[in-house]
N, C-alpha and C positions, 0 to 999 in steps of 0.2 A: 784940883785933882784931875779934872777932865782934860785940861790943857796939857798935862804932863804925860798923857797916854802916848805910847809909841804908835807911829803909823805902821800899818801892815806892810811888809816888804812886797814889792811886786813879784810876780812869778819868776821873772828872770833872776832876781836877787836871792832866791831861796836856795839855789844850788850849794853854795858854800856851807850853809847851815846843815845840809844833809851829812856833811862830814862829821859833825858832832853827834849825830843820832846813833843809837844802837842799831847794829846790823844783824839780821837774822837770815838764815838759809830759807829760801822761798818754799821749798818742799817741806821743811820743818814747820813753817808757819801754817801751811795748808793742812798738814797732819794735825797740828795743834787745834786749829779752828774746827776741823772735822770732828775731832774727839770731843770738844766742848759741845758741839751741836748734837752729836749722838748722845752724849750724856744728858742733854736737855730734852731728848725725846725724838729727834729726827732719825729716820732710817739712813742707812749708809749712802744710798744714792743721792738723796736730798741733801744730806750733810756735806757730801763731797762737792756737789754743785755749788752750794752756798759758799763754802770755804774757798773754792777755786776762784769764784767771781770776786769775793772780797780781796783776796791776795792779789788778783790781777789788777784791781783798782789801785792798790799800793804800788805794784810794779810799774804802772803807767804814770805814777805821780799824783793820782787823785786821792790824797790821803785823808780827806774828810769823808770819802765814800768807799773806803776799804775796810780794814779790820777795825777802824774807829767805830763802825756800826755794829760790830759783833756783840758787844755787851747789851746794846739795845735789843738786838734780835733774841738773845738768850732770855732777857727779861720778858719779852713778848711771849716766848714759848712757855716760860714758867707760869705766867698768869693766864695762859690759854688764848691770848689775843692773836697769836700766830698758830695756824693749824699745823699739826705735826705730821699727819698721815693722810693717805687717800689721794685721789686724783681730782682734777678740775671737772666741773660739770659742763656739759655741752649745751649751750643755749640755742645755737643755730649752726648749721654746717652745710656748705655747698662744696663744689669740686675744689675750689682754691680759696675759700673764705670761711672763717669760723669765728664764733663768739663763744668765749668760755666764761664760766663762773669760777674764778680762782679759789673760792672758798677760804680766802685768807691764808692760803698755802704760801710757803717761802717764795718771794718774788724771783730771785735768781734761778731757782729751779723751774718756775713757770716760764720765764723768758727763754731759757735754754730749750725747754720742751716746745715752745712755740716756734723757735727757729728750726728745730728738728722736724716739726710737722710741716713747716712752710717750705723748706729747701727743696725736697723732692717734688712738691707740687709746683713750685716756681719753675723748676726745670721742665716740667710737663706742660704747664699752662702759660709760662712767661712771668707770672707774678702770683704771689700768694699773700694773704693777709690774715692775721689773728688779732682780734680785739679781746682784751681780758678785763672783766670787771672783778672787783673784790680780790685783787691780788694783794699780798703784803708788799712792803717796800722792795724795790728791785735793785738797789745799790748803784754802782757806777755804770752808766750806759755804755761808755767806751769799752768796757770790759767784754762786751759781746761782739764787737765788730770785726776783729782781726781775722778769725778763722773763716767766716763766710766770704769776706772780701778776698782772702788769699785763694779761696776756691772758685773765684770768678763771679760771685754773687754780690749784688748791691743790697744792703740792708738798711732799713729805716726803723728807728725805735723812738717812740715818744711816750711820756709818762706825766701824769698829774696825780696829786693826792687830794681827793675831795674832802678829807677830814681836816685839811690845813689851809689857812688863808693868810698869806704874809705879803703879797704883792698887790698893790692897788692898780686899778686901770689908769691909763694915762689921763691926767687931769684930776684924778680923785685922790682922796686921803684915807679911804677905808679899804682894807685888804679884801680881795676877791679870789686871787689865784695863789697857787704855789709857784716856785720858779719855773715849773713846766719845762723840763729838759727835752731836747731833741738831739738824737745822734744819727749819723749817717756813715756807713762804711762803703767806700768807693774803690773798686779794683783799679790798680795801676801797675805797670810793669816794674817800677822801682819800689814797690811796696804800697800797701793800701793807704788811702787818705782816710783818716778817722776823725770825723767832726763830732764834737760833743759840746753843745752850747745850751744855754738856758734863755728863756724869754725875759729874764730879769738880769740886772747888773751883777748880782752876786747871789749866793745860795743861803738857805737857812743854816746849813752845816758850817759854812765859813763865818756867818754872822755869829753863831753861837761860840765858835772857837775864838774869834777876835774879842768878843765880850769877856769870855773867861780869862783871856790873857791880858785884859786891860789895854787892848790895842785899838787903834782907829783904822778905818779903811784908807786905802791909798787916795781915794777921791770921795766926794759926797755920793755914797751909794744908797743912802736911805732918806726917807722923809720922816720928820717927827709928826706927832699927832695933829699939829696945826698946819702941816703941809710945807714946812720949811726944810730945805735940803740939809743933810747932816752927814758927817763922816764918822759918827759915833754909833756903833751897832746897839748901844744900850737903849736907843730910842724905840727899838722893837719890843722892849720889855717894860715899858711904862703903861700906865692905865689912864686913858685909852692908849693902845699901842701905836707906834709908828709903822711904817711899811718899807719894804724894799722897792727901790725904783725899777720900773721896767727897763729892759735893754734899750739903750739910747738916751736914758736919763731925761732931764728936763728939756733938752733941745730936740731929741728925736725919739722920745719914748713911745710915740704912736706906733713905731715899728715893732718894738718889743710887745706892746699891747696887742697888735695884730697877730703876732706869732703866738702869744698866749691863747688868744681866742681860737686860732687854728688848731692848736694842740688840744684844747678842750673839746673841740668837735671830733678830732681823730680818736680821742680816748673816751671820755664820757659819752659823747654823742653816739659814736659807732657801737660802743659797748652797751648803751642804753642804761647806764648807771653812773652816777657821779654826784655833783654838787646839789642836784635837785632832790637827793635821797638822804635819809637820816645817816649821820656819821657813825661809822663802826670803829673808828680809831685809825692810828697810823697805818697807811697802806698805799695802794696805787691803783690807778686805772691805766691800762697799757695798750699801746698800738704797736704791732710788729708787722712790717711788710718787707718782703723779699722779692727782688727782681733778678731774672736771668737774662743778661744782655744777649745771649745766644738766640733768644726768641724774638728779638727786635731786629736791629740791623746786623747783629752778629757780634761775637765776643771780640774778634780782631778789630772790627770797626770801633767798638766801644773803647778798647785800649788805645787805639790810634788817637782818639779824641782826648781821653783822660791824660795820656802821656804828653800830648802837645800842651795842654793846659798846665800840667805839672812842670814841664820844662820852661814854659814861659814865666811862670811864677818864680821859679828858681833864678831865671835870668834877669828878672826885674831889678834895676839898680836900687840898692837898699838906701833908706833914709840915713841909717847909721852903718857905715862900712863894716864895723865890727859885728854887726848883727844881720847877716844875710837873710833874705826871705826864705821861709821854710813852709812846708805844707802842714795842715792839721794832722796831728798824729806822729809826725817825725820825731819830735822831742820825746814823746811818751814811749815810742818804740825803742829809741836809743837808750832811754833811761831803763826801760825794761831789760834790755840786753845787758846793760852794766850791772843792774841789781841782781839778775840771775847769776852773774859771775862773781860779784863782790858781796852779795847779801842785800836784803831789803832794808833800807834806812827808814825805820818806823818813826813816826812822830813820837816825841818823848812821852806824851800823855797816854799812848795807846796801851802799852803792856801793863803799866800800873793799874789801869782801869780793868784789865782782864784778870789780874792776879786773884782777886776775890772769887771770881767765877771758877778759875782753875782749882783753887782750894776747895770750893764747895762741891765741884763735880769730880774731884780726884784726878785731875789731869796735870801732868808735869809740864812746867813752863819750858819753852824752848830756850836753849842756851844762846846768848848773843855771841857773835863772832869776835 
């Protein structure tokens, strides 16, 4: 049975599959998500922010971190594990640095609020930072990058979930970390570079999806409980469980391990709350930092450097002539533009999972194109 499982297609081979997916108008999906979230108890502003961030994830092609998450968020609101109203508490604040208690409020709303708090302070002081403890899940990190970068600001976002452990330290077999994503938005004249990576080879969301589909990974992305490499995500669900390999795998996983430790320090360390504290359930500890290049050598000087690097990357002779070198975010932004025009190609499992919530909350399903 295991040997017959299909291997997951690599990212480049997923594009034709999108043609078979149902397509929906992006604005209609946002309105649908907002209506569900409002029906579950969020006010209009919070519901709008969460829905926009989730749809943005799908627009950019991060379909395990878009509307795929909405059912989980609605369930958290229903049982009170996501706080529906109020503001974050201020733990500490200086001129351009703040630490917030997120009070388990919706993560996308908190991150957008942190960017809105930090942007004007970065323009005044050169940089601004917000650490957030006790946030709920923050969805797709890439979804926050485009606007600040187009406004000439560099933004760095990192996240960890202290309630979850699925990634072992390099050389170990017992999980300590989450995939610990890190995202960076970099201004450039040809459009922003949008980096969204994890300290692990794959994510929990992708592991869950592959297991549900009976598929294997494209490579050995996991370790079983005995520390043997595996391409089968089912090893995460055994007792004792296996783990996700750190970025770099068996050969260079010390690099992903180092990145995971760095993100733990930026999130739980600076927020003063994380894995050393009792678990409160699915959530996030978050680091948001914004830089204004104008306060350093100047915006023009920054763009001169980033544009040179972008041009040099594009000019690099490709290993495969049919696949020229591209910058992080280029594929996502191109896909975003196409999907805004042609409709968002949702993963086939997403809308069926939301249908029961739509019926329960009295919200009409959006029509497929």
